[in-house]
TIMINU-760202 format. One record per residue: residue number from 1; residue in three letters; x, y, z of N, C-alpha, C in turn. Coordinates in steps of 0.1 Angstrom, whole numbers, always signed. Last residue first. Layout:
  num  residuo    nc1    nc2    nc3   cac1   cac2   cac3    cc1    cc2    cc3
  NUM      Ala      X      Y      Z      X      Y      Z      X      Y      Z
...
***
This chain:
  num  residuo    nc1    nc2    nc3   cac1   cac2   cac3    cc1    cc2    cc3
  322      Leu    +59   +418   -152    +66   +407   -158    +77   +412   -167
  321      Tyr    +46   +440   -140    +51   +430   -132    +59   +419   -139
  320      Leu    +39   +460   -159    +41   +464   -145    +49   +453   -137
  319      Lys    +36   +447   -182    +47   +457   -181    +50   +461   -167
  318      Lys    +13   +432   -177    +26   +425   -178    +38   +435   -177
  317      Leu     -6   +452   -176     -3   +444   -164    +10   +438   -165
  316      Glu     -7   +460   -203     -3   +470   -192     +1   +462   -179
  315      Glu    -16   +436   -213     -3   +441   -217     +2   +451   -207
  314      Val    -42   +433   -204    -32   +424   -199    -18   +429   -202
  313      Asn    -56   +466   -197    -55   +453   -205    -43   +445   -199
  312      His    -57   +487   -181    -68   +486   -190    -68   +472   -197
  311      Val    -51   +494   -146    -47   +489   -159    -60   +487   -167
  310      Glu    -38   +512   -118    -50   +509   -127    -45   +505   -140
  309      Phe    -22   +503    -87    -22   +507   -101    -36   +505   -107
  308      Ser    -29   +500    -60    -15   +503    -64    -14   +509    -78
  307      Tyr    -59   +511    -44    -52   +504    -55    -38   +509    -57
  306      Glu    -81   +505    -19    -69   +513    -22    -60   +505    -32
  305      Lys   -116   +503    -25   -103   +497    -23    -92   +507    -25
  304      Ser   -141   +513    -32   -136   +515    -18   -122   +510    -15
  303      Asp   -148   +505    -57   -143   +519    -55   -137   +521    -41
  302      Val   -159   +479    -52   -147   +481    -61   -140   +495    -58
  301      Thr   -180   +485    -35   -170   +476    -31   -157   +478    -39
  300      His   -196   +502    -52   -190   +507    -39   -179   +498    -34
  299      Arg   -202   +484    -73   -194   +496    -75   -188   +501    -62
  298      Tyr   -220   +463    -69   -206   +461    -67   -197   +474    -68
  297      Leu   -247   +471    -73   -243   +461    -62   -228   +461    -59
  296      Lys   -246   +488    -94   -252   +493    -81   -248   +484    -70
  295      Asp   -236   +470   -113   -229   +482   -109   -233   +488    -96
  294      Tyr   -257   +450   -115   -244   +447   -111   -236   +459   -106
  293      Tyr   -282   +467   -120   -280   +457   -110   -266   +455   -105
  292      Glu   -281   +487   -138   -291   +488   -128   -289   +478   -117
  291      Ile   -259   +481   -155   -260   +494   -149   -269   +494   -137
  290      Leu   -264   +453   -162   -251   +458   -158   -252   +471   -150
  289      Ile   -290   +454   -171   -286   +446   -159   -273   +450   -153
  288      Val   -288   +470   -194   -296   +475   -182   -292   +467   -170
  287      His   -271   +454   -210   -267   +468   -206   -275   +472   -194
  286      Ile   -286   +431   -213   -273   +430   -206   -269   +444   -201
  285      Val   -307   +442   -229   -310   +436   -216   -297   +435   -207
  284      Asp   -293   +448   -252   -299   +459   -244   -303   +454   -230
  283      Lys   -286   +423   -260   -275   +432   -256   -281   +444   -248
  282      Val   -311   +412   -267   -303   +407   -256   -293   +416   -251
  281      Lys   -338   +415   -279   -329   +426   -276   -319   +422   -264
  280      Gly   -357   +395   -284   -344   +394   -289   -334   +405   -287
  279      Ala   -381   +396   -271   -380   +403   -284   -367   +402   -290
  278      Glu   -374   +385   -247   -383   +377   -256   -383   +383   -270
  277      Leu   -360   +407   -237   -353   +395   -239   -361   +386   -249
  276      Met   -381   +426   -234   -370   +429   -243   -362   +416   -246
  275      Glu   -396   +413   -214   -402   +416   -227   -391   +419   -238
  274      Ile   -378   +413   -193   -383   +400   -199   -389   +402   -213
  273      Leu   -376   +441   -189   -364   +433   -193   -368   +420   -199
  272      Glu   -401   +446   -179   -397   +452   -191   -385   +445   -197
  271      Glu   -401   +432   -156   -410   +427   -166   -406   +434   -180
  270      Ala   -382   +447   -142   -379   +433   -145   -388   +428   -156
  269      Lys   -394   +472   -139   -382   +470   -147   -379   +456   -151
  268      Glu   -416   +464   -123   -418   +470   -136   -406   +469   -145
  267      Lys   -404   +455    -99   -412   +446   -107   -414   +451   -121
  266      Gly   -369   +462    -93   -383   +466    -93   -391   +458   -102
  265      Leu   -343   +453    -90   -347   +461   -101   -360   +468   -100
  264      Asn   -344   +438    -66   -334   +448    -68   -338   +458    -79
  263      Lys   -364   +421    -69   -365   +429    -57   -355   +440    -58
  262      Gln   -356   +406    -92   -367   +416    -93   -368   +425    -81
  261      Ile   -338   +386    -93   -333   +400    -89   -344   +411    -91
  260      Tyr   -353   +365   -101   -346   +364    -89   -341   +378    -84
  259      Arg   -361   +372   -127   -371   +372   -116   -365   +371   -102
  258      Ile   -338   +368   -140   -342   +381   -139   -353   +382   -128
  257      Lys   -337   +340   -139   -327   +347   -132   -331   +362   -130
  256      Gln   -358   +334   -156   -358   +329   -142   -349   +337   -134
  255      Ile   -348   +344   -180   -360   +350   -174   -361   +346   -159
  254      Leu   -327   +326   -183   -324   +340   -181   -336   +347   -175
  253      Leu   -342   +302   -188   -333   +303   -176   -330   +318   -173
  252      Pro   -356   +309   -212   -363   +306   -199   -354   +307   -187
  251      Val   -333   +313   -230   -342   +324   -226   -350   +321   -213
  250      Asp   -303   +305   -234   -314   +298   -227   -323   +309   -222
  249      Leu   -282   +306   -261   -291   +314   -253   -302   +305   -248
  248      Ser   -251   +302   -264   -262   +292   -264   -273   +298   -255
  247      His   -238   +325   -261   -234   +317   -273   -245   +306   -275
  246      Cys   -242   +342   -239   -253   +340   -249   -249   +332   -261
  245      Tyr   -221   +347   -222   -233   +341   -216   -243   +336   -227
  244      Glu   -199   +357   -237   -197   +347   -227   -210   +339   -223
  243      Lys   -210   +376   -254   -202   +365   -260   -201   +353   -250
  242      Tyr   -221   +393   -235   -229   +387   -246   -222   +375   -252
  241      Leu   -199   +401   -221   -209   +393   -214   -218   +386   -225
  240      Arg   -185   +417   -241   -179   +405   -235   -189   +396   -229
  239      Glu   -204   +437   -246   -200   +428   -257   -194   +415   -251
  238      Val   -205   +450   -221   -217   +444   -227   -213   +433   -237
  237      Arg   -178   +459   -220   -183   +449   -210   -196   +442   -215
  236      Gln   -177   +477   -240   -169   +465   -241   -174   +454   -231
  235      Glu   -195   +496   -229   -198   +490   -242   -190   +477   -244
  234      Thr   -182   +505   -206   -194   +498   -205   -197   +490   -218
  233      Pro   -146   +502   -206   -158   +509   -209   -170   +500   -209
  232      Cys   -126   +493   -178   -131   +489   -190   -144   +496   -193
  231      Ile    -98   +488   -156   -108   +498   -162   -113   +493   -176
  230      Val    -90   +472   -127    -91   +470   -142   -102   +480   -147
  229      Lys    -68   +478   -101    -81   +481   -107    -81   +480   -122
  228      Leu    -50   +458    -78    -51   +465    -90    -65   +467    -95
  227      Lys    -35   +453    -46    -47   +454    -54    -45   +463    -66
  226      Thr    -17   +430    -27    -16   +442    -36    -29   +442    -45
  225      Ala    -35   +415     +1    -27   +414    -11    -26   +428    -18
  224      Lys    -50   +409    +23    -37   +417    +26    -29   +419    +13
  223      Gln    -70   +393    +14    -74   +406    +21    -61   +415    +22
  222      Met    -57   +370     +7    -63   +379     -4    -66   +393     +2
  221      Leu    -52   +358    +31    -41   +364    +23    -45   +373    +12
  220      Asn    -78   +350    +37    -71   +360    +46    -59   +366    +39
  219      Trp    -82   +331    +17    -90   +343    +18    -84   +354    +26
  218      Leu    -64   +311    +24    -62   +319    +12    -70   +332    +12
  217      Arg    -76   +304    +49    -62   +308    +48    -59   +317    +36
  216      Leu   -102   +296    +42   -100   +308    +50    -86   +313    +49
  215      Pro   -110   +287     +8   -104   +283    +21   -100   +296    +29
  214      Ile   -139   +299     -6   -125   +300     -7   -120   +296     +7
  213      Met   -167   +277    -11   -161   +287     -3   -145   +287     -5
  212      Thr   -194   +273    -34   -181   +269    -29   -175   +281    -21
  211      Asn   -217   +279    -47   -219   +272    -35   -205   +268    -29
  210      Gly   -205   +309    -59   -216   +299    -60   -218   +293    -47
  209      Ile   -181   +316    -38   -183   +316    -53   -193   +305    -56
  208      Lys   -175   +335    -10   -183   +324    -15   -185   +326    -30
  207      Arg   -159   +357     -5   -154   +344     -1   -162   +332     -7
  206      Ser   -158   +377    -35   -163   +374    -22   -159   +360    -18
  205      Glu   -127   +384    -52   -140   +377    -51   -145   +379    -37
  204      Gly   -104   +394    -76   -111   +398    -63   -125   +391    -63
  203      Glu    -83   +369    -90    -94   +378    -91   -100   +381    -78
  202      Ile    -47   +369    -91    -59   +363    -87    -70   +373    -88
  201      Phe    -13   +362    -97    -24   +370   -100    -37   +362    -97
  200      Ile    +15   +358    -76     +4   +351    -83     -7   +361    -85
  199      Ile    +51   +360    -78    +38   +365    -74    +27   +357    -81
  198      Lys    +71   +341    -83    +74   +353    -75    +61   +359    -70
  197      Glu    +64   +306    -82    +63   +319    -88    +66   +330    -78
  196      Lys    +62   +282    -69    +76   +287    -71    +76   +301    -78
  195      Gln    +35   +275    -69    +41   +278    -57    +55   +284    -58
  194      Val    +19   +267    -90    +24   +281    -90    +32   +284    -78
  193      Glu    +12   +240    -85    +18   +244    -98    +24   +258    -98
  192      Tyr     +1   +241    -60    +13   +234    -62    +20   +238    -75
  191      Leu    -23   +254    -67    -13   +261    -57     +0   +254    -58
  190      Arg    -36   +235    -82    -31   +247    -89    -21   +255    -80
  189      Gln    -41   +215    -63    -33   +212    -75    -27   +225    -81
  188      Leu    -59   +230    -47    -46   +225    -42    -36   +222    -53
  187      Leu    -80   +234    -65    -72   +246    -59    -59   +241    -54
  186      Leu    -89   +209    -69    -83   +216    -80    -75   +228    -76
  185      Ser    -98   +203    -43    -89   +194    -50    -81   +202    -61
  184      Asp   -118   +223    -39   -106   +222    -30    -95   +214    -37
  183      Phe   -136   +216    -59   -130   +229    -59   -117   +229    -51
  182      Met   -144   +191    -49   -137   +192    -62   -130   +205    -63
  181      Lys   -157   +200    -25   -146   +190    -25   -138   +191    -38
  180      Gln   -178   +216    -35   -167   +222    -26   -155   +213    -26
  179      Thr   -185   +208    -69   -187   +207    -55   -176   +214    -47
  178      Arg   -190   +231    -97   -183   +220    -90   -187   +220    -75
  177      Pro   -214   +239   -122   -207   +242   -109   -202   +230   -103
  176      Arg   -213   +241   -153   -217   +230   -144   -209   +232   -131
  175      Leu   -227   +268   -173   -216   +261   -167   -222   +250   -158
  174      Gly   -247   +284   -183   -238   +278   -193   -227   +270   -187
  173      Val   -248   +303   -155   -254   +302   -168   -243   +296   -177
  172      Asp   -239   +308   -129   -238   +294   -134   -244   +292   -148
  171      Gly   -242   +336   -124   -228   +330   -126   -228   +316   -130
  170      Phe   -262   +352   -120   -262   +347   -133   -249   +338   -135
  169      Ile   -256   +359    -94   -269   +352    -96   -269   +346   -110
  168      Ser   -220   +351    -92   -232   +360    -91   -245   +352    -94
  167      Gly   -198   +335    -97   -199   +342    -85   -210   +352    -83
  166      Arg   -194   +319   -119   -188   +333   -120   -191   +341   -107
  165      His   -182   +286   -117   -192   +295   -114   -186   +309   -113
  164      Gln   -162   +267   -115   -172   +266   -126   -184   +274   -123
  163      Ala   -142   +268    -97   -155   +266    -92   -166   +263   -103
  162      Leu   -121   +273   -115   -120   +261   -106   -134   +258   -101
  161      Gly   -130   +298   -125   -128   +286   -134   -128   +273   -126
  160      Glu   -129   +313   -103   -142   +311   -109   -141   +299   -119
  159      Leu   -101   +314    -98   -110   +308    -89   -124   +304    -94
  158      Asp    -74   +310   -114    -87   +314   -118    -97   +307   -109
  157      Ile    -43   +322   -107    -53   +313   -102    -67   +318   -106
  156      Ser    -12   +326   -125    -25   +330   -120    -33   +319   -115
  155      Asn    +12   +326   -143    +12   +327   -128     -1   +333   -122
  154      Glu     +5   +329   -169     +8   +316   -164     +8   +315   -149
  153      Leu    -22   +347   -182    -10   +348   -173     -7   +334   -168
  152      Gln    -45   +346   -195    -34   +349   -203    -21   +350   -195
  151      Gln    -64   +343   -176    -61   +331   -184    -50   +333   -194
  150      Leu    -65   +368   -165    -59   +357   -157    -55   +345   -166
  149      Met    -79   +381   -185    -65   +385   -182    -58   +374   -174
  148      Glu   -104   +368   -184    -96   +368   -196    -81   +371   -193
  147      Thr   -112   +377   -158   -109   +363   -160   -101   +361   -173
  146      Lys   -115   +405   -163   -105   +400   -153   -101   +385   -156
  145      Gly   -133   +418   -179   -123   +410   -185   -112   +405   -175
  144      Ser   -155   +432   -170   -143   +440   -174   -132   +432   -179
  143      Gly   -178   +421   -160   -176   +421   -174   -164   +428   -179
  142      Thr   -183   +441   -131   -186   +429   -139   -184   +431   -154
  141      Leu   -154   +461   -122   -168   +459   -124   -171   +447   -133
  140      Ala   -125   +448   -105   -132   +456   -116   -147   +453   -115
  139      Tyr    -93   +438    -93   -107   +442    -91   -112   +449   -102
  138      Leu    -69   +414    -89    -75   +422    -99    -90   +425    -95
  137      Ile    -42   +411    -67    -56   +409    -69    -61   +419    -79
  136      Val    -14   +393    -61    -18   +405    -67    -32   +403    -72
  135      Leu     +3   +376    -34     -8   +377    -43    -10   +392    -48
  134      Pro    +33   +357    -28    +25   +370    -27    +15   +371    -38
  133      Pro    +28   +321    -28    +36   +333    -31    +27   +346    -29
  132      Ile    +23   +297     -5    +15   +305    -14    +23   +318    -16
  131      Ser    +28   +263     +4    +34   +276     +2    +26   +284     -9
  130      Val     +4   +247    +24    +11   +248    +11    +16   +262     +9
  129      Lys    -12   +246    +47     +2   +248    +49    +10   +249    +35
  128      Glu    -39   +242    +43    -35   +250    +55    -20   +253    +55
  127      Leu    -40   +224    +23    -45   +238    +20    -41   +247    +31
  126      Glu    -32   +201    +36    -22   +208    +27    -27   +222    +24
  125      Glu    -54   +193    +50    -42   +197    +57    -33   +205    +48
  124      Arg    -73   +188    +29    -76   +198    +40    -63   +203    +47
  123      Val    -59   +168    +15    -62   +180     +9    -65   +191    +19
  122      Phe    -58   +147    +35    -46   +153    +29    -48   +166    +23
  121      Arg    -85   +141    +38    -77   +146    +49    -65   +153    +45
  120      Arg    -89   +131    +12    -96   +143    +16    -89   +149    +28
  119      Tyr    -73   +108    +13    -70   +119     +3    -77   +132     +7
  118      Asp    -88    +92    +30    -75    +98    +35    -70   +109    +25
  117      Lys   -109    +86    +14   -112    +93    +27    -99    +99    +32
  116      Tyr    -99    +72     -8   -103    +86    -10   -105    +93     +3
  115      Gly    -76    +50    +11    -85    +54     +0    -88    +69     -1
  114      Asn    -61    +36    +29    -72    +44    +34    -80    +52    +24
  113      Glu    -35    +36     +5    -39    +33    +19    -50    +42    +24
  112      Leu    -41    +25    -27    -39    +37    -19    -44    +34     -5
  111      Gln    -22     -2    -40    -35     +3    -35    -32    +15    -26
  110      Glu     -4     -5    -71     -5     -4    -57    -18     +1    -52
  109      Val    +12    -21    -99     +0    -15    -93     +1    -15    -78
  108      Asp    +20    -30   -128    +28    -23   -118    +17    -15   -110
  107      Phe     +6    -62   -137     +6    -47   -137    +15    -42   -126
  106      Lys     +2    -90   -139    +16    -84   -140    +16    -69   -142
  105      Leu    -22   -101   -133    -19    -98   -147     -6    -91   -150
  104      Ser    -21   -101   -106    -21   -114   -113    -19   -112   -128
  103      Glu    -24    -73   -102    -12    -80    -99    -10    -93   -106
  102      Leu    -51    -70   -109    -41    -64   -118    -27    -70   -115
  101      Leu    -64    -84    -88    -66    -88   -102    -54    -83   -110
  100      Gly    -55    -69    -66    -52    -83    -66    -53    -88    -81
   99      Val    -67    -44    -72    -52    -45    -71    -48    -60    -73
   98      Val    -94    -51    -70    -89    -47    -83    -73    -48    -83
   97      Ser    -96    -57    -43    -99    -67    -53    -93    -64    -66
   96      Gly    -90    -32    -32    -82    -43    -29    -84    -54    -39
   95      Ser   -111    -15    -40    -97    -13    -45    -88    -25    -43
   94      Arg   -132    -28    -25   -133    -25    -39   -119    -23    -46
   93      Met   -124    -32     +2   -126    -44     -7   -126    -40    -22
   92      Gly   -106     -3     +9   -111    -16    +13   -113    -26     +2
   91      Gly   -101    +25    +10    -90    +15     +8    -94     +1    +12
   90      Arg   -124    +39    +11   -115    +39    +23   -104    +28    +22
   89      Trp   -133    +42    -16   -137    +51     -6   -127    +51     +6
   88      Cys   -104    +34    -36   -119    +34    -35   -122    +44    -23
   87      Tyr    -77    +33    -60    -83    +37    -47    -98    +36    -48
   86      Val    -45    +24    -73    -60    +22    -73    -66    +27    -59
   85      Ile    -20    +36    -92    -25    +36    -78    -40    +35    -79
   84      Ile     +4    +24   -115    -10    +26   -112    -12    +26    -97
   83      Arg    +25    +32   -140    +25    +29   -126    +12    +33   -121
   82      Lys    +18    +19   -173    +18    +30   -163    +20    +24   -149
   81      Asn    +14     +0   -193    +28     +5   -191    +29    +16   -180
   80      Lys    -13     -5   -193     -4    -16   -189    +10    -11   -186
   79      Tyr    -36     +9   -200    -27    +15   -190    -16     +5   -185
   78      Gln    -51     -6   -216    -45     +6   -222    -35    +13   -212
   77      Gln    -61    -26   -199    -50    -29   -207    -43    -17   -214
   76      Tyr    -84    -17   -186    -72    -15   -179    -60    -18   -188
   75      Glu   -103    -25   -205   -102    -11   -202    -88     -8   -195
   74      Lys   -101    -53   -202    -98    -46   -215    -96    -31   -213
   73      Ile   -111    -56   -177    -97    -59   -180    -93    -53   -193
   72      Met   -138    -48   -182   -130    -41   -172   -115    -43   -175
   71      Glu   -147    -68   -199   -147    -54   -204   -138    -46   -195
   70      Pro   -145    -91   -182   -138    -90   -194   -136    -76   -199
   69      Leu   -163    -83   -159   -149    -85   -158   -141    -84   -171
   68      Lys   -190    -82   -157   -184    -71   -164   -168    -72   -165
   67      Asn   -198   -103   -141   -204   -102   -155   -197    -91   -163
   66      Gly   -184    -99   -118   -181   -111   -126   -186   -109   -140
   65      Val   -197    -78   -106   -184    -76   -112   -180    -87   -121
   64      Ile   -221    -91    -98   -221    -79   -107   -208    -77   -114
   63      Glu   -211   -111    -81   -220   -114    -92   -219   -103   -103
   62      Leu   -199    -96    -61   -191   -105    -69   -198   -109    -82
   61      Gly   -221    -83    -50   -211    -76    -56   -202    -84    -66
   60      Lys   -235   -105    -39   -241    -97    -50   -231    -89    -57
   59      Asp   -216   -113    -20   -220   -122    -31   -226   -115    -42
   58      Ile   -217    -90     -4   -204    -94    -11   -208   -103    -22
   57      Ala   -243    -91     +6   -238    -80     -2   -226    -83    -10
   56      Val   -242   -115    +21   -251   -114     +9   -247   -102     +0
   55      Asp   -223   -107    +41   -220   -118    +32   -229   -118    +19
   54      Lys   -235    -85    +55   -223    -83    +47   -221    -95    +37
   53      Gly   -271    -82    +52   -259    -86    +58   -247    -85    +49
   52      Val   -297    -69    +49   -296    -83    +50   -283    -88    +57
   51      Gln   -295    -41    +51   -308    -47    +54   -306    -63    +56
   50      Lys   -269    -32    +44   -276    -27    +56   -288    -35    +61
   49      Tyr   -263    -47    +22   -254    -47    +33   -261    -43    +46
   48      Leu   -284    -41     +4   -282    -55     +9   -274    -55    +22
   47      Thr   -277    -14     +0   -290    -17     +6   -289    -32    +12
   46      Gly   -253    -17    -14   -253    -10     -1   -266    -13     +7
   45      Val   -261    -29    -37   -252    -36    -28   -252    -30    -14
   44      Ile   -278     -9    -48   -283    -22    -45   -274    -30    -35
   43      Ala   -260    +12    -51   -271    +14    -42   -277     +0    -38
   42      Arg   -242     +2    -70   -237     +5    -57   -249     +6    -47
   41      Glu   -260     +0    -92   -255    -12    -86   -249    -10    -72
   40      Glu   -264    +27    -97   -276    +19    -93   -271     +6    -86
   39      Asn   -239    +36   -104   -246    +42    -93   -257    +34    -88
   38      Ser   -219     +6   -111   -227    +18   -115   -233    +24   -103
   37      Phe   -189     -7    -97   -203     -6    -97   -209     +7   -104
   36      Leu   -162     -2   -103   -167    -16   -101   -182    -17   -103
   35      Pro   -152    +22   -127   -160    +18   -115   -163     +3   -115
   34      Ile   -127    +39   -134   -131    +26   -139   -139    +19   -128
   33      Asn   -117    +71   -140   -128    +63   -133   -131    +50   -140
   32      Val    -85    +85   -135    -95    +80   -144   -105    +71   -136
   31      Ala    -72   +116   -122    -76   +102   -120    -85    +98   -131
   30      Gly    -67   +143   -123    -60   +135   -133    -64   +120   -132
   29      Pro    -72   +149    -89    -71   +154   -102    -62   +145   -111
   28      Ile    -92   +126    -72    -78   +131    -73    -77   +136    -87
   27      His   -126   +138    -70   -116   +127    -72   -102   +134    -73
   26      Asp   -161   +144    -64   -147   +147    -62   -138   +135    -65
   25      Glu   -185   +139    -78   -185   +148    -66   -170   +152    -63
   24      Thr   -177   +120    -97   -181   +133   -101   -181   +143    -90
   23      Phe   -173    +97    -81   -162   +103    -89   -165   +117    -93
   22      Glu   -199    +91    -72   -188    +95    -62   -177   +102    -69
   21      Lys   -210    +86    -97   -216    +96    -89   -205   +101    -78
   20      Pro   -196    +63   -106   -195    +76   -113   -200    +87   -105
   19      Ser   -181    +46    -77   -192    +48    -87   -190    +61    -94
   18      Arg   -145    +39    -75   -158    +42    -70   -169    +44    -81
   17      Val   -120    +35    -85   -130    +25    -88   -143    +27    -81
   16      Asp    -97    +55   -100   -108    +56    -90   -118    +45    -93
   15      Val    -64    +54   -104    -76    +48   -109    -86    +48    -98
   14      Phe    -37    +75   -113    -47    +72   -102    -59    +66   -109
   13      Leu     -5    +69   -123    -19    +71   -128    -28    +66   -117
   12      Tyr    +23    +88   -111    +14    +77   -110     +1    +80   -118
   11      Asn    +48   +104   -105    +43   +100   -118    +35    +87   -117
   10      Glu    +39   +124    -75    +47   +115    -83    +40   +111    -96
    9      Arg    +23   +137    -58    +30   +145    -68    +40   +137    -76
    8      Tyr    +12   +116    -43     +3   +126    -49    +10   +134    -60
    7      Val    +26    +96    -30    +24    +94    -44    +17   +106    -51
    6      Glu    +30   +100     -3    +41    +94    -10    +39    +95    -25
    5      Glu     +6   +109     +7    +17   +118     +7    +29   +113     -1
    4      Ile    -10    +86     +6    -12    +97     -4     +0   +107     -4
    3      Lys     +9    +55     +8     +2    +67    +15     +1    +78     +4
    2      Lys     +3    +23     -6    +10    +36     -6     +2    +47     +1
    1      Met     +8    -12     +0     +0     +0     +0     +9    +13     +0
***
């Protein structure tokens, strides 16, 4: 068996044998999912374990796996030349049985001690102590291109990208937000990738991004960081948001979102926006929401900061720091 501390940053292929649902919630970054049980099969085995007993559950599990064994072995064959670490929830029967099988087929394979459960312990502890270089935070009004700038900088952390949420009521449009656990996993991975940089660029956020929370240690460092203000004309912000949110226009969803902010806009203004949206005047709707909602909500926060510099684009940013 291998401990997560021994293998996390080494050249191993992690194979997660948990169900697809468990894998989607969180997994070791870069891992592949070769589940022993589907979501439904896992539920069946779990129910038998609780209601009938361990032996019956094991028999049912063996029956399920036996039927899919040839296909499973075929799937593993593509990784025959890799060093493999197999894990399940707690380093028990699921991963142990797969390791035994692969060893019999002469694979270079190990089991992860205490499984995913211990990996989660590792992530929590590492986020409290991993080295974090000095931060430079970009602040701006909505749609000013902060995320675009971060994506053009190698020494950056795109928190919204990791969360798959833009951090506002419209922030999940066109995205599939990640769980807190997956956000933590990806954040730790990114912190390792940039920990030797002299500085890290990051976007100014509230601590909560969608349903995920920035770890308190990183959040506290963000409060003390150097701050830059990004300046962008309203017309450019409208165009940017149109491209970002409306490449696949979901009118019913946008109407739902507008109704969420009706208390901010007023009922009459909200109904007017819905009529404009249904008439195809999408950019006009974006312009009104920017001015009447986002700017009113965030302008005070943005303007209240003490900034070291103001920049208009990533080229100006690079001249200052790179």
